[in-house]
C-alpha positions in Angstrom: 82.9 93.2 164.0 84.4 90.5 161.9 88.3 90.2 162.6 90.9 88.5 160.6 92.0 85.3 161.6 95.4 86.3 163.1 93.8 89.3 164.8 91.0 87.3 166.5 93.7 84.7 167.8 95.8 87.6 169.1 92.9 89.1 170.7 91.8 85.7 172.3 95.1 85.0 173.5 95.6 88.4 175.3 91.8 87.5 176.8 92.8 84.3 177.8 96.3 85.1 179.3 94.9 88.3 181.1 91.9 86.0 182.8 94.7 83.6 183.7 96.6 86.3 185.5 93.7 87.7 187.1 92.6 84.2 188.4 96.5 83.7 189.7 96.4 87.0 191.5 93.2 86.4 193.2 93.8 82.6 194.2 94.9 82.7 197.8 94.8 86.5 198.1 94.4 88.0 201.6 91.4 90.0 202.4 91.5 93.4 201.4 92.6 96.1 204.1 90.5 98.8 205.7 91.7 101.4 203.4 90.8 99.5 200.1 87.2 100.6 199.7 88.3 104.3 199.6 90.9 103.3 197.2 88.4 101.6 195.0 86.0 104.3 195.2 88.8 107.1 194.3 90.1 104.7 191.5 86.5 104.6 190.0 85.9 108.5 190.2 89.0 109.1 188.4 88.3 106.8 185.7 85.2 108.8 185.0 87.5 112.1 184.7 88.9 112.0 181.1 91.4 114.3 179.5 92.2 114.6 175.8 95.9 114.7 175.3 97.3 116.6 172.3 98.3 114.4 169.5 96.4 111.4 171.0 93.2 110.2 169.5 90.5 109.3 172.2 90.6 110.3 175.8 92.9 109.2 178.8 91.5 108.6 182.3 93.5 109.5 185.6 93.1 105.8 186.5 96.6 105.4 185.7 97.6 107.3 188.7 95.9 105.0 191.2 97.6 102.1 189.2 100.9 103.5 190.6 99.5 104.0 194.0 98.2 100.2 194.1 101.8 99.2 193.1 102.9 101.4 195.9 100.5 100.7 198.7 98.2 97.6 197.9 98.8 94.0 196.9 98.3 92.9 193.6 94.8 91.5 194.0 93.7 94.7 195.4 95.6 96.9 192.5 93.9 94.5 189.8 90.6 94.7 191.2 90.6 98.6 191.5 92.0 99.3 188.3 89.7 96.9 186.3 86.9 97.9 187.9 87.8 101.6 187.2 88.3 100.6 183.5 85.0 99.0 183.4 83.2 102.1 184.8 85.0 104.4 182.4 84.1 102.0 179.6 80.5 101.3 180.2 79.2 104.5 181.9 81.2 107.4 180.4 81.7 106.5 176.8 80.1 108.1 173.6 80.0 104.7 172.0 79.8 101.4 174.0 82.2 98.9 173.0 81.5 95.4 171.5 82.0 92.4 174.3 85.5 91.3 172.7 86.6 95.0 172.8 85.8 95.2 176.3 87.1 91.9 177.3 90.4 92.7 175.2 90.8 95.9 177.3 90.6 94.3 180.3 93.0 91.6 179.4 95.3 94.2 178.3 95.1 96.1 181.3 95.4 92.9 183.7 98.7 92.1 181.8 100.1 95.6 182.0 99.7 95.7 185.7 100.7 92.3 186.4 104.1 93.1 184.6 104.4 96.4 186.5 103.7 94.8 189.7 106.3 91.9 189.1 108.9 94.7 188.1 107.9 96.6 191.0 107.9 93.9 194.0 110.2 91.2 192.5 113.0 93.0 190.5 113.1 96.2 192.7 111.9 94.9 195.9 113.4 97.5 198.0 113.1 100.4 195.5 110.1 101.7 197.3 112.0 102.2 200.4 115.4 103.5 199.1 113.9 106.3 196.5 110.3 106.0 195.4 110.4 108.9 192.2 113.0 106.7 190.7 111.1 103.2 191.7 107.7 104.8 190.1 109.3 106.1 187.2 110.8 102.5 186.0 107.1 101.0 187.1 105.4 103.5 185.0 107.7 103.0 182.1 107.2 99.0 182.4 103.5 99.6 182.5 103.4 101.9 179.2 105.8 99.5 177.4 103.8 96.5 177.8 100.4 98.3 177.2 101.3 100.3 174.1 103.2 97.0 172.8 99.9 94.8 173.3 97.6 97.7 171.5 100.1 98.1 168.7 100.2 94.3 168.1 96.5 94.2 167.2 96.3 97.6 165.5 99.2 96.2 163.3 97.2 93.0 162.6 94.3 94.9 161.6 95.7 97.8 159.6 98.7 96.1 158.0 101.0 98.8 159.0 104.5 98.1 160.6 104.8 97.5 164.4 107.4 100.2 164.8 105.1 102.9 163.1 102.1 101.9 165.0 104.0 101.7 168.4 105.7 105.0 167.5 102.2 106.8 166.9 101.3 105.6 170.7 104.6 106.8 172.1 104.6 110.3 170.5 102.5 111.9 172.8 101.4 109.6 175.6 104.7 108.7 177.1 105.7 112.2 178.6 102.3 112.4 180.4 102.8 109.2 182.0 106.0 110.4 183.2 104.5 113.3 184.5 102.0 111.1 186.5 105.0 109.0 187.6 106.8 112.2 189.1 103.5 113.4 190.7 102.6 110.2 192.4 106.3 109.7 193.6 106.6 112.9 195.4 103.2 113.0 197.0 103.7 113.1 200.7 101.0 110.2 201.5 101.5 106.8 203.0 104.5 108.1 205.2 106.3 108.9 202.0 109.0 111.5 202.7 111.1 112.9 199.7 113.4 115.9 199.9 111.7 119.1 198.9 113.9 119.5 195.7 112.2 116.4 194.5 109.2 118.8 193.5 111.4 120.0 190.7 111.3 116.7 189.0 107.8 117.4 187.1 109.2 120.7 185.6 111.5 119.7 182.9 108.8 117.0 182.0 106.1 119.7 181.9 108.5 121.7 179.7 109.2 118.8 177.3 105.5 118.6 176.6 105.3 122.3 175.9 108.5 122.1 173.5 106.8 119.0 171.6 103.5 121.1 171.4 105.5 124.3 170.1 107.1 122.2 167.8 104.4 120.7 166.0 102.6 124.2 165.9 105.8 125.7 164.5 105.9 122.8 161.9 102.3 123.4 161.0 103.0 127.2 160.5 106.3 126.2 158.3 108.6 128.0 161.0 110.5 125.3 162.1 114.4 126.3 162.2 115.7 124.6 159.0 119.0 124.9 157.3 120.7 128.2 157.4 122.1 130.2 154.7 124.4 128.3 152.4 127.8 128.0 153.8 131.0 129.4 152.3 134.7 128.6 152.6 135.5 129.5 156.0 138.8 130.9 157.3 141.9 129.3 158.4 141.0 130.2 161.8 138.9 126.9 161.7 142.0 124.7 161.5 143.9 126.6 164.3 140.9 126.5 166.5 140.5 122.7 165.8 144.2 122.4 166.5 144.3 124.2 169.8 141.1 122.3 170.9 142.5 118.9 170.0 145.8 119.6 171.5 144.4 120.5 174.9 141.9 117.6 174.9 144.7 115.0 174.1 147.0 116.8 176.9 144.3 116.4 179.3 143.7 112.7 178.3 147.4 111.9 178.8 147.5 113.5 182.1 144.8 111.9 183.3 146.2 108.3 182.3 149.3 109.4 183.9 147.7 110.5 187.2 144.8 107.8 187.1 142.8 107.5 190.3 139.7 105.5 190.9 137.5 104.7 194.0 135.8 101.8 192.3 137.2 100.2 189.3 133.8 98.3 188.7 131.6 101.1 188.9 133.9 103.1 186.5 133.7 100.3 184.0 129.9 99.9 184.4 129.4 103.5 184.1 131.4 103.7 180.8 129.7 100.6 179.5 126.3 102.3 180.2 127.6 105.7 178.8 128.9 103.8 175.6 125.5 102.1 174.9 123.6 105.6 175.5 126.2 107.4 173.2 124.9 105.0 170.3 121.5 106.5 170.9 121.9 109.5 168.8 119.8 112.0 167.0 120.5 114.1 163.9 119.4 117.6 164.3 117.8 119.5 161.7 120.1 122.1 160.3 123.1 120.8 161.9 125.8 118.4 161.1 126.6 117.0 164.6 124.2 114.6 166.6 122.9 114.6 170.1 122.9 111.3 172.2 121.9 110.1 175.6 125.5 109.8 176.6 125.7 113.1 178.4 123.3 111.6 181.2 126.0 109.5 182.3 128.6 112.4 181.7 126.5 114.4 184.4 126.4 111.5 186.8 130.3 111.0 186.3 131.0 114.5 186.8 129.1 114.3 190.5 130.4 111.0 191.4 133.4 109.8 189.8 137.3 111.1 189.9 138.6 113.5 187.2 140.8 110.9 185.4 137.6 108.7 185.1 135.4 111.5 183.8 137.9 112.5 181.2 138.3 108.9 180.0 134.4 108.2 180.1 134.3 111.3 177.9 136.8 109.8 175.4 135.1 106.5 175.3 131.6 107.9 174.8 132.7 110.5 172.0 134.4 107.8 170.0 131.2 105.4 170.4 128.9 108.4 169.3 131.0 109.1 166.2 131.9 105.6 165.2 128.4 104.0 165.6 126.6 104.4 162.2 128.2 107.5 161.0 126.1 109.8 158.7 129.0 110.1 156.4 132.8 109.4 155.8 134.8 109.9 159.2 137.5 112.3 159.2 140.4 112.0 161.7 140.7 115.5 162.5 136.8 116.0 163.1 136.6 112.7 165.3 139.6 114.2 167.5 138.0 117.4 167.9 134.6 116.4 168.8 136.2 114.0 171.4 138.6 116.6 172.8 135.3 119.2 173.0 133.6 116.7 175.2 136.7 116.0 177.3 137.2 119.9 177.9 133.6 120.3 178.6 133.2 117.6 181.1 136.6 118.6 183.0 135.6 122.3 183.0 132.2 121.1 184.4 133.7 119.1 187.1 136.2 121.7 187.9 133.5 124.1 188.5 131.0 122.0 190.4 133.6 120.2 192.6 136.4 122.5 193.3 134.8 125.9 193.1 131.0 125.1 194.2 131.6 122.2 196.4 134.5 123.7 198.5 132.9 127.0 199.1 129.2 126.9 199.0 128.4 123.2 199.4 125.6 123.6 197.4 122.7 120.7 197.5 122.6 118.0 194.8 120.0 119.7 192.7 122.0 122.7 192.4 125.2 120.7 191.6 123.3 118.6 189.1 121.8 121.7 187.4 125.5 123.4 187.5 126.9 120.3 185.7 124.3 120.0 183.0 124.2 123.8 182.2 128.2 124.0 182.2 128.5 120.7 180.1 125.9 121.8 177.8 126.9 125.4 177.0 130.7 124.6 177.0 130.2 121.6 174.5 127.8 124.0 172.3 130.1 126.9 172.2 133.2 124.7 171.1 131.2 123.1 168.5 129.4 126.2 167.3 132.8 128.1 167.1 134.3 125.6 165.0 131.3 125.5 162.5 131.4 129.3 162.6 134.9 129.4 161.6 134.7 126.2 159.0 131.3 127.6 157.4 131.6 131.2 157.6 128.2 131.2 159.5 127.1 133.5 162.3 128.1 132.2 165.9 124.9 133.2 167.6 122.8 131.6 165.0 124.5 128.4 165.6 124.6 128.4 169.1 120.6 129.3 169.1 120.1 126.4 166.8 121.8 124.2 169.7 119.7 126.1 172.4 116.4 125.3 170.3 116.8 121.6 170.0 119.2 120.8 172.8 117.8 122.5 176.0 114.5 120.4 176.7 116.6 117.2 175.8 119.2 118.3 178.3 116.8 119.1 181.3 114.9 115.9 180.9 118.5 114.2 181.1 119.4 116.2 184.0 116.3 114.7 186.0 117.6 111.2 184.8 120.9 111.9 186.1 119.6 113.1 189.7 117.4 109.8 189.8 120.8 107.9 189.2 122.9 109.6 191.5 120.4 109.7 194.6 119.5 105.9 193.9 123.1 104.9 193.8 123.6 107.0 197.2 120.6 105.3 198.7 120.5 101.6 197.1 123.8 101.2 195.3 125.3 102.0 191.9 124.2 99.0 190.3 120.3 99.3 190.7 120.7 102.9 189.7 121.7 102.0 186.3 118.0 100.7 185.8 116.8 104.3 185.6 118.6 104.5 182.0 115.7 102.8 180.2 113.3 105.3 181.2 115.8 108.2 179.2 116.0 105.6 176.5 112.2 106.0 176.1 112.6 109.8 176.4 115.3 109.6 173.4 112.7 107.5 171.4 110.0 109.8 171.9 112.3 112.8 171.2 113.7 111.1 168.2 110.2 110.6 166.7 109.4 114.5 167.4 112.4 115.4 165.4 111.5 113.4 162.8 108.0 114.5 162.4 109.3 118.3 162.6 111.8 117.5 159.7 109.0 116.3 157.3 106.9 118.7 155.5 103.3 119.2 156.1 101.1 117.5 153.6 98.3 120.2 152.2 95.0 118.6 152.0 93.8 118.9 148.4 
């Protein structure tokens, strides 16, 4: 195979750096432990079991799961030896078409770099993460591996095809990332090696599985032409929309003013950090088909605030996040009345969720954390959706049920995964401190990116073959 000059240099660079990483890892490495032969054998056997992921060309092996186990229980040299041996066995013994030597060397170099990057994050950046809360730690490690591995592969494909890097990288993310996160969740909750996680941690994979189910259904609906599109043309609404907007806005402003007057904070630094993270997350927004509003990652930090912060802090986090979401790259001209309404709706939704979760549930029933998070997410989602759907119903003279169903269709999978991210942040904050817990957010950022790609694909018409 004749490679272009720039692609050849890139491939040789990956091979060379990967070989250097392998040599560095093995230099001075301690002898393997007694359990390493079993780990090596299981890694090789798992690599021979290949599964075809929907929407992804080629097949994936289960070797990735043993990479995570290696990061958790074995040294870098042992992890590299097992994963590289497993990849070699999978490529050479169980492949329909044998790769060229340069392809094989590139795959090993890519794998070595990805494993080293993941191991560095796992044992240098998050040295105590495994002890504190392993599901969150492994999710970050899995995301690191996936990002590095996908970027290296996308780089060579970009040079070979001439397509844009963002487009090629997006195709790699579209279907593979959710499966990687599911694998990380499963490894994180397995009771091996003395790992003990709360029983409710077994709920973590369920929203991720539902997200994959949603993506699969979205693609099938697009192929059948049944994706929810625009509703019937809107007509001029009644004056009730203006009254409803005024009432919600007045209530939101009053609540914000009272929160400022009766301000209380248990940790000002944490409030500022959570607010900054929420503002950045709110800028990551998605325009939903058939709806004039947007959906962002900011709700993750809102749920965290409902569980962890005081009511005044929750209210003003909502104000800052809503303003950031509306002012950052608006789709059209901003109208002050709409901006005030959307901000007030989020403030009221957050306050209602906090009131129910804390004062009614916590004081009378004392529910476990997963129940509180589920309640906070459901109340936040339903209250905000009902407020926004109601004003759209009155302003555009459209059925309320149809508008709410549209919010439900697009938002439920996203909010369920966001609830998992919120839970990882809260548990990690309580066990390892609030500063390390914020590093879970990039995982949700990747989910946002994949979700945005699927929404864009669903919005595009299916091209019929001639």
